[in-house]
MITORFI-44432 format. One record per atom (N, C-alpha, C): residue in three letters; x, y, z. Coordinates in steps of 0.2 Angstrom, whole numbers, padded with zeros to 4 digits, always signed. Layout:
ALAXYZ;...
***
This chain:
UNK+0599+0544+0492;UNK+0594+0546+0488;UNK+0593+0543+0483;UNK+0585+0544+0482;UNK+0583+0542+0476;UNK+0584+0544+0469;UNK+0585+0551+0472;UNK+0582+0555+0464;UNK+0587+0557+0460;UNK+0594+0556+0467;UNK+0601+0557+0463;UNK+0605+0551+0459;UNK+0610+0553+0454;UNK+0612+0548+0450;UNK+0619+0545+0455;UNK+0621+0541+0454;UNK+0628+0540+0454;UNK+0633+0542+0452;UNK+0635+0547+0446;UNK+0637+0549+0442;UNK+0630+0554+0437;UNK+0639+0559+0433;UNK+0634+0564+0428;UNK+0640+0563+0424;UNK+0637+0563+0414;UNK+0640+0566+0409;UNK+0635+0570+0405;UNK+0640+0573+0402;UNK+0638+0577+0398;UNK+0633+0575+0392;UNK+0636+0568+0391;UNK+0632+0564+0384;UNK+0631+0558+0385;UNK+0631+0551+0382;UNK+0632+0543+0382;UNK+0639+0544+0379;UNK+0643+0547+0375;UNK+0648+0546+0374;UNK+0654+0549+0378;UNK+0655+0552+0385;UNK+0657+0551+0389;UNK+0660+0549+0394;UNK+0653+0544+0393;UNK+0656+0537+0395;UNK+0659+0532+0393;UNK+0663+0530+0399;UNK+0673+0528+0395;UNK+0673+0519+0397;UNK+0673+0515+0394;UNK+0676+0509+0394;UNK+0680+0509+0403;UNK+0684+0514+0404;UNK+0688+0515+0412;UNK+0687+0515+0414;UNK+0679+0521+0416;UNK+0676+0524+0420;UNK+0668+0515+0421;UNK+0668+0512+0416;UNK+0664+0507+0418;UNK+0667+0502+0422;UNK+0673+0501+0418;UNK+0678+0494+0423;UNK+0681+0499+0431;UNK+0680+0504+0431;UNK+0683+0505+0437;UNK+0676+0505+0442;UNK+0670+0506+0440;UNK+0662+0506+0444;UNK+0662+0496+0443;UNK+0665+0492+0438;UNK+0662+0486+0438;UNK+0655+0485+0436;UNK+0654+0488+0429;UNK+0648+0489+0427;UNK+0650+0487+0420;UNK+0646+0481+0419;UNK+0646+0475+0413;UNK+0641+0475+0410;UNK+0635+0480+0410;UNK+0630+0480+0407;UNK+0627+0489+0406;UNK+0625+0490+0400;UNK+0620+0498+0406;UNK+0613+0497+0400;UNK+0608+0498+0402;UNK+0603+0499+0401;UNK+0600+0507+0400;UNK+0600+0508+0392;UNK+0601+0514+0389;UNK+0592+0516+0389;UNK+0592+0522+0393;UNK+0587+0529+0389;UNK+0585+0530+0381;UNK+0581+0530+0376;UNK+0579+0532+0371;UNK+0581+0541+0369;UNK+0575+0541+0369;UNK+0574+0548+0371;UNK+0578+0552+0371;UNK+0578+0558+0370;UNK+0584+0563+0372;UNK+0591+0557+0376;UNK+0592+0554+0376;UNK+0597+0552+0378;UNK+0602+0546+0372;UNK+0599+0543+0369;UNK+0601+0541+0361;UNK+0603+0547+0356;UNK+0595+0547+0354;UNK+0593+0552+0350;UNK+0590+0556+0350;UNK+0589+0563+0346;UNK+0583+0570+0348;UNK+0577+0569+0347;UNK+0573+0576+0350;UNK+0567+0574+0346;UNK+0565+0572+0339;UNK+0570+0572+0337;UNK+0567+0571+0327;UNK+0569+0565+0325;UNK+0574+0562+0330;UNK+0573+0555+0330;UNK+0584+0554+0329;UNK+0584+0557+0326;UNK+0592+0557+0325;UNK+0595+0556+0327;UNK+0600+0550+0329;UNK+0606+0549+0333;UNK+0611+0552+0328;UNK+0617+0552+0334;UNK+0622+0555+0330;UNK+0627+0549+0327;UNK+0633+0551+0324;UNK+0638+0545+0322;UNK+0644+0545+0328;UNK+0643+0550+0334;UNK+0647+0549+0340;UNK+0642+0543+0343;UNK+0637+0543+0343;UNK+0632+0540+0349;UNK+0633+0530+0348;UNK+0633+0534+0337;UNK+0635+0524+0335;UNK+0641+0522+0338;UNK+0644+0525+0336;UNK+0652+0524+0337;UNK+0653+0521+0345;UNK+0654+0527+0350;UNK+0651+0523+0357;UNK+0649+0517+0360;UNK+0642+0516+0356;UNK+0640+0508+0358;UNK+0641+0503+0353;UNK+0645+0504+0349;UNK+0648+0499+0343;UNK+0655+0498+0348;UNK+0661+0504+0350;UNK+0664+0503+0356;UNK+0664+0497+0361;UNK+0659+0501+0366;UNK+0659+0498+0372;UNK+0656+0490+0369;UNK+0652+0487+0364;UNK+0652+0481+0366;UNK+0657+0478+0362;UNK+0662+0480+0359;UNK+0665+0477+0354;UNK+0672+0476+0363;UNK+0672+0481+0368;UNK+0674+0479+0374;UNK+0672+0474+0378;UNK+0666+0471+0377;UNK+0661+0467+0381;UNK+0656+0467+0383;UNK+0655+0476+0385;UNK+0651+0481+0391;UNK+0642+0477+0385;UNK+0640+0472+0388;UNK+0632+0473+0387;UNK+0630+0478+0384;UNK+0624+0481+0382;UNK+0618+0484+0378;UNK+0612+0482+0378;UNK+0608+0487+0381;UNK+0602+0485+0380;UNK+0596+0492+0383;UNK+0591+0493+0375;UNK+0587+0497+0378;UNK+0580+0496+0380;UNK+0580+0502+0386;UNK+0572+0500+0388;UNK+0570+0508+0390;UNK+0562+0507+0386;UNK+0561+0514+0385;UNK+0553+0515+0387;UNK+0551+0521+0391;UNK+0543+0522+0392;UNK+0538+0520+0386;UNK+0543+0524+0380;UNK+0537+0526+0373;UNK+0533+0516+0371;UNK+0530+0519+0369;UNK+0526+0513+0364;UNK+0525+0514+0355;UNK+0530+0519+0355;UNK+0532+0520+0347;UNK+0536+0514+0345;UNK+0534+0508+0342;UNK+0539+0502+0342;UNK+0544+0503+0335;UNK+0541+0507+0331;UNK+0546+0509+0325;UNK+0553+0515+0327;UNK+0551+0517+0331;UNK+0557+0523+0331;UNK+0561+0520+0335;UNK+0559+0514+0341;UNK+0562+0513+0345;UNK+0569+0506+0342;UNK+0564+0502+0336;UNK+0565+0496+0334;UNK+0570+0499+0328;UNK+0571+0508+0326;UNK+0577+0509+0321;UNK+0583+0509+0326;UNK+0583+0512+0333;UNK+0586+0512+0334;UNK+0591+0504+0337;UNK+0589+0503+0338;UNK+0588+0495+0341;UNK+0595+0493+0336;UNK+0589+0493+0329;UNK+0592+0491+0325;UNK+0600+0492+0320;UNK+0598+0501+0323;UNK+0609+0502+0321;UNK+0613+0501+0325;UNK+0610+0499+0331;UNK+0614+0499+0337;UNK+0617+0490+0338;UNK+0613+0488+0334;UNK+0611+0479+0336;UNK+0611+0477+0341;UNK+0610+0479+0346;UNK+0607+0477+0350;UNK+0600+0477+0355;UNK+0595+0474+0359;UNK+0588+0471+0361;UNK+0587+0477+0363;UNK+0581+0478+0362;UNK+0576+0482+0367;UNK+0569+0479+0369;UNK+0566+0485+0377;UNK+0560+0485+0378;UNK+0556+0489+0379;UNK+0550+0487+0375;UNK+0547+0496+0375;UNK+0538+0495+0381;UNK+0537+0504+0384;UNK+0534+0505+0385;UNK+0535+0499+0395;UNK+0540+0502+0396;UNK+0543+0502+0404;UNK+0540+0502+0409;UNK+0536+0508+0409;UNK+0533+0511+0415;UNK+0536+0513+0420;UNK+0544+0514+0417;UNK+0550+0517+0421;UNK+0547+0525+0423;UNK+0547+0524+0433;UNK+0550+0524+0436;UNK+0551+0515+0439;UNK+0546+0513+0438;UNK+0541+0507+0440;UNK+0548+0500+0441;UNK+0549+0496+0444;UNK+0555+0492+0445;UNK+0554+0486+0438;UNK+0550+0484+0435;UNK+0549+0478+0433;UNK+0551+0477+0424;UNK+0550+0484+0422;UNK+0553+0484+0415;UNK+0565+0484+0418;UNK+0567+0485+0423;UNK+0572+0483+0423;UNK+0574+0481+0427;UNK+0571+0475+0432;UNK+0571+0468+0432;UNK+0567+0462+0426;UNK+0566+0466+0419;UNK+0563+0459+0418;UNK+0572+0460+0413;UNK+0576+0467+0410;UNK+0580+0471+0407;UNK+0586+0465+0411;UNK+0587+0467+0419;UNK+0591+0463+0422;UNK+0593+0455+0420;UNK+0585+0451+0419;UNK+0584+0445+0420;UNK+0590+0445+0410;UNK+0585+0447+0405;UNK+0589+0444+0401;UNK+0596+0446+0399;UNK+0601+0453+0405;UNK+0608+0452+0402;UNK+0610+0447+0408;UNK+0609+0444+0412;UNK+0609+0439+0416;UNK+0618+0441+0421;UNK+0614+0449+0423;UNK+0619+0451+0427;UNK+0616+0453+0436;UNK+0620+0456+0440;UNK+0619+0459+0444;UNK+0618+0465+0443;UNK+0612+0468+0448;UNK+0609+0473+0447;UNK+0615+0477+0448;UNK+0619+0479+0455;UNK+0627+0482+0455;UNK+0634+0483+0449;UNK+0632+0478+0445;UNK+0635+0476+0439;UNK+0631+0482+0432;UNK+0628+0485+0433;UNK+0621+0487+0427;UNK+0620+0494+0428;UNK+0624+0498+0425;UNK+0623+0504+0424;UNK+0614+0505+0419;UNK+0612+0511+0422;UNK+0606+0514+0420;UNK+0606+0521+0417;UNK+0608+0520+0411;UNK+0609+0527+0408;UNK+0603+0530+0405;UNK+0602+0539+0409;UNK+0596+0541+0405;UNK+0596+0550+0408;UNK+0593+0551+0402;UNK+0591+0558+0404;UNK+0586+0562+0409;UNK+0580+0559+0410;UNK+0577+0561+0416;UNK+0579+0557+0423;UNK+0578+0561+0427;UNK+0579+0557+0436;UNK+0570+0555+0439;UNK+0564+0558+0435;UNK+0559+0555+0437;UNK+0559+0548+0434;UNK+0562+0546+0429;UNK+0562+0541+0427;UNK+0567+0535+0426;UNK+0575+0535+0423;UNK+0578+0532+0422;UNK+0582+0533+0431;UNK+0586+0537+0433;UNK+0587+0539+0438;UNK+0584+0534+0447;UNK+0575+0537+0444;UNK+0574+0536+0453;UNK+0574+0526+0451;UNK+0569+0524+0446;UNK+0570+0516+0443;UNK+0574+0513+0443;UNK+0579+0516+0443;UNK+0587+0513+0442;UNK+0589+0513+0449;UNK+0587+0517+0452;UNK+0590+0517+0460;UNK+0587+0512+0463;UNK+0579+0512+0463;UNK+0577+0507+0467;UNK+0578+0500+0467;UNK+0581+0500+0461;UNK+0584+0493+0457;UNK+0589+0491+0460;UNK+0593+0495+0462;UNK+0600+0494+0467;UNK+0604+0496+0462;UNK+0605+0498+0456;UNK+0609+0497+0449;UNK+0611+0504+0450;UNK+0618+0505+0445;UNK+0623+0510+0446;UNK+0618+0517+0439;UNK+0616+0521+0443;UNK+0611+0526+0440;UNK+0619+0531+0434;UNK+0617+0533+0431;UNK+0621+0538+0426;UNK+0614+0544+0425;UNK+0616+0550+0424;UNK+0615+0555+0423;UNK+0618+0554+0417;UNK+0613+0558+0409;UNK+0617+0562+0406;UNK+0613+0571+0404;UNK+0614+0572+0401;UNK+0610+0580+0397;UNK+0607+0576+0393;UNK+0600+0581+0390;UNK+0594+0578+0386;UNK+0602+0580+0377;UNK+0597+0578+0375;UNK+0602+0577+0369;UNK+0601+0585+0366;UNK+0596+0585+0366;UNK+0592+0594+0362;UNK+0588+0597+0367;UNK+0586+0602+0369;UNK+0582+0607+0372;UNK+0575+0603+0372;UNK+0575+0603+0365;UNK+0566+0600+0365;UNK+0565+0593+0365;UNK+0559+0594+0369;UNK+0555+0590+0375;UNK+0548+0588+0372;UNK+0546+0584+0372;UNK+0539+0579+0371;UNK+0535+0582+0381;UNK+0531+0585+0377;UNK+0525+0588+0383;UNK+0526+0583+0386;UNK+0526+0579+0387;UNK+0525+0575+0396;UNK+0533+0574+0397;UNK+0535+0580+0396;UNK+0544+0578+0395;UNK+0545+0585+0400;UNK+0541+0591+0396;UNK+0544+0596+0396;UNK+0542+0598+0403;UNK+0535+0599+0404;UNK+0534+0600+0412;UNK+0539+0598+0418;UNK+0543+0592+0417;UNK+0548+0591+0422;UNK+0554+0593+0425;UNK+0556+0594+0418;UNK+0560+0599+0416;UNK+0566+0603+0421;UNK+0562+0608+0423;UNK+0565+0614+0427;UNK+0563+0609+0434;UNK+0561+0604+0436;UNK+0562+0601+0442;UNK+0568+0598+0443;UNK+0567+0593+0437;UNK+0573+0589+0435;UNK+0580+0595+0435;UNK+0584+0600+0432;UNK+0585+0604+0435;UNK+0588+0607+0440;UNK+0581+0607+0444;UNK+0586+0611+0449;UNK+0590+0605+0456;UNK+0587+0600+0453;UNK+0588+0591+0456;UNK+0597+0593+0454;UNK+0599+0592+0447;UNK+0603+0592+0444;UNK+0610+0596+0447;UNK+0604+0601+0449;UNK+0612+0607+0452;UNK+0613+0607+0459;UNK+0609+0605+0460;UNK+0610+0603+0468;UNK+0616+0597+0471;UNK+0613+0591+0464;UNK+0617+0587+0465;UNK+0627+0587+0465;UNK+0626+0592+0458;UNK+0632+0594+0454;UNK+0637+0598+0460;UNK+0633+0604+0464;UNK+0636+0607+0468;UNK+0638+0601+0475;UNK+0634+0597+0476;UNK+0636+0592+0481;UNK+0643+0590+0480;UNK+0646+0586+0471;UNK+0650+0584+0469;UNK+0655+0587+0471;UNK+0653+0593+0467;UNK+0661+0598+0465;UNK+0661+0600+0476;UNK+0659+0600+0481;UNK+0660+0600+0487;UNK+0665+0593+0490;UNK+0662+0588+0487;UNK+0666+0582+0490;UNK+0672+0580+0484;UNK+0675+0585+0481;UNK+0679+0584+0478;UNK+0687+0588+0479;
***
Protein backbone atom coordinates (compact mmCIF):
# COMPACT_ATOMS: atom_id res chain seq x y z
CA UNK A 1 0.00 0.00 0.00
CA UNK A 2 1.17 3.49 -0.82
CA UNK A 3 0.54 4.75 2.72
CA UNK A 4 2.86 2.33 4.49
CA UNK A 5 6.63 2.78 4.69
CA UNK A 6 9.03 -0.09 4.08
CA UNK A 7 10.74 0.68 7.41
CA UNK A 8 10.30 2.79 10.52
CA UNK A 9 12.85 4.33 12.89
CA UNK A 10 12.45 6.67 15.86
CA UNK A 11 14.90 9.15 14.29
CA UNK A 12 17.26 9.48 11.32
CA UNK A 13 20.33 8.66 13.38
CA UNK A 14 18.89 5.18 14.10
CA UNK A 15 19.20 4.32 10.39
CA UNK A 16 22.47 2.41 10.27
CA UNK A 17 24.91 1.74 7.46
CA UNK A 18 24.29 -1.98 8.06
CA UNK A 19 20.55 -1.51 7.50
CA UNK A 20 21.20 0.46 4.31
CA UNK A 21 23.63 -2.12 2.93
CA UNK A 22 21.30 -4.99 3.85
CA UNK A 23 18.56 -3.30 1.80
CA UNK A 24 20.91 -2.30 -1.05
CA UNK A 25 20.32 1.42 -0.46
CA UNK A 26 23.07 3.57 -1.96
CA UNK A 27 21.44 6.99 -1.57
CA UNK A 28 18.99 8.74 0.73
CA UNK A 29 16.53 11.49 -0.16
CA UNK A 30 15.97 13.43 3.05
CA UNK A 31 13.14 15.67 4.19
CA UNK A 32 14.10 18.73 6.26
CA UNK A 33 11.30 19.99 8.51
CA UNK A 34 10.86 17.77 11.56
CA UNK A 35 13.10 15.12 10.00
CA UNK A 36 16.51 16.81 10.13
CA UNK A 37 15.59 20.01 12.00
CA UNK A 38 13.01 20.96 14.59
CA UNK A 39 10.33 23.65 14.36
CA UNK A 40 12.89 26.25 15.50
CA UNK A 41 15.34 25.24 12.73
CA UNK A 42 17.79 23.50 15.09
CA UNK A 43 19.71 20.43 13.97
CA UNK A 44 21.29 18.16 16.56
CA UNK A 45 24.97 17.24 16.54
CA UNK A 46 23.81 13.61 16.45
CA UNK A 47 22.09 14.22 13.11
CA UNK A 48 25.14 16.03 11.74
CA UNK A 49 27.44 13.19 12.80
CA UNK A 50 25.04 10.58 11.36
CA UNK A 51 25.03 12.31 7.96
CA UNK A 52 28.82 12.70 7.97
CA UNK A 53 29.31 9.05 8.86
CA UNK A 54 27.01 7.82 6.09
CA UNK A 55 28.72 10.02 3.51
CA UNK A 56 32.11 8.70 4.61
CA UNK A 57 30.79 5.18 4.01
CA UNK A 58 29.70 6.06 0.47
CA UNK A 59 26.00 6.78 0.95
CA UNK A 60 24.82 9.70 -1.20
CA UNK A 61 22.54 12.20 0.56
CA UNK A 62 20.19 14.71 -1.04
CA UNK A 63 17.59 17.02 0.53
CA UNK A 64 14.15 17.22 -1.08
CA UNK A 65 11.85 19.71 0.65
CA UNK A 66 8.37 21.05 -0.02
CA UNK A 67 9.30 24.39 1.50
CA UNK A 68 10.04 27.49 -0.50
CA UNK A 69 12.19 28.98 2.31
CA UNK A 70 15.55 28.78 0.56
CA UNK A 71 17.61 30.16 3.45
CA UNK A 72 16.39 27.48 5.85
CA UNK A 73 17.07 24.52 3.54
CA UNK A 74 20.28 26.00 2.22
CA UNK A 75 21.60 26.37 5.78
CA UNK A 76 20.91 22.68 6.53
CA UNK A 77 22.35 21.56 3.18
CA UNK A 78 25.50 23.64 3.74
CA UNK A 79 25.95 22.27 7.27
CA UNK A 80 25.68 18.71 5.95
CA UNK A 81 27.53 19.53 2.72
CA UNK A 82 24.88 17.95 0.50
CA UNK A 83 22.77 19.16 -2.44
CA UNK A 84 19.12 20.15 -2.09
CA UNK A 85 15.96 20.91 -4.01
CA UNK A 86 13.13 23.17 -2.84
CA UNK A 87 9.40 23.34 -3.54
CA UNK A 88 9.28 19.64 -4.40
CA UNK A 89 5.47 19.34 -4.39
CA UNK A 90 5.65 15.99 -2.59
CA UNK A 91 3.90 13.53 -2.94
CA UNK A 92 3.99 14.23 -6.68
CA UNK A 93 6.67 12.19 -8.40
CA UNK A 94 8.48 14.98 -10.28
CA UNK A 95 10.77 16.14 -7.43
CA UNK A 96 11.74 12.59 -6.51
CA UNK A 97 12.50 11.75 -10.14
CA UNK A 98 14.65 14.88 -10.60
CA UNK A 99 16.69 13.95 -7.54
CA UNK A 100 16.96 10.34 -8.73
CA UNK A 101 18.44 11.61 -11.99
CA UNK A 102 20.96 13.71 -10.04
CA UNK A 103 21.88 10.77 -7.82
CA UNK A 104 22.32 8.47 -10.84
CA UNK A 105 20.84 5.50 -8.97
CA UNK A 106 18.01 3.08 -9.67
CA UNK A 107 14.86 3.74 -7.65
CA UNK A 108 15.25 0.45 -5.75
CA UNK A 109 18.62 1.70 -4.43
CA UNK A 110 17.24 5.00 -3.11
CA UNK A 111 15.77 5.44 0.35
CA UNK A 112 13.32 8.24 1.10
CA UNK A 113 13.46 9.41 4.72
CA UNK A 114 10.77 11.63 6.19
CA UNK A 115 8.36 12.21 9.04
CA UNK A 116 5.17 12.54 6.96
CA UNK A 117 3.18 9.75 5.36
CA UNK A 118 1.17 11.99 3.03
CA UNK A 119 4.23 13.60 1.46
CA UNK A 120 7.46 11.63 1.94
CA UNK A 121 6.14 8.06 2.15
CA UNK A 122 3.44 8.22 -0.51
CA UNK A 123 5.74 10.11 -2.89
CA UNK A 124 8.63 7.70 -2.40
CA UNK A 125 6.36 4.68 -2.77
CA UNK A 126 4.90 6.06 -6.01
CA UNK A 127 8.46 6.21 -7.36
CA UNK A 128 9.24 2.64 -6.20
CA UNK A 129 11.86 3.88 -3.73
CA UNK A 130 12.57 2.41 -0.30
CA UNK A 131 10.55 4.53 2.12
CA UNK A 132 11.62 5.08 5.72
CA UNK A 133 9.31 6.81 8.18
CA UNK A 134 10.82 8.55 11.19
CA UNK A 135 9.14 10.21 14.14
CA UNK A 136 9.03 14.01 14.03
CA UNK A 137 12.02 15.65 15.74
CA UNK A 138 9.59 17.62 17.90
CA UNK A 139 5.81 17.50 18.46
CA UNK A 140 5.47 21.15 17.38
CA UNK A 141 4.35 21.42 13.75
CA UNK A 142 3.49 24.07 11.22
CA UNK A 143 -0.29 24.50 10.80
CA UNK A 144 -0.29 22.89 7.35
CA UNK A 145 1.19 19.71 8.83
CA UNK A 146 -0.48 19.66 12.27
CA UNK A 147 -3.97 18.87 10.97
CA UNK A 148 -2.68 15.71 9.20
CA UNK A 149 -0.71 14.35 12.15
CA UNK A 150 -3.61 12.55 13.92
CA UNK A 151 -4.48 10.69 10.70
CA UNK A 152 -0.83 9.82 10.07
CA UNK A 153 -0.50 8.56 13.65
CA UNK A 154 -3.43 6.18 13.11
CA UNK A 155 -1.79 4.85 9.94
CA UNK A 156 1.59 4.55 11.70
CA UNK A 157 0.04 2.63 14.61
CA UNK A 158 -1.67 0.19 12.23
CA UNK A 159 1.64 -0.27 10.39
CA UNK A 160 3.54 -0.90 13.65
CA UNK A 161 0.94 -3.46 14.81
CA UNK A 162 1.27 -5.29 11.48
CA UNK A 163 5.06 -5.28 11.82
CA UNK A 164 4.84 -6.72 15.34
CA UNK A 165 2.52 -9.54 14.18
CA UNK A 166 4.85 -10.40 11.27
CA UNK A 167 7.86 -10.84 13.59
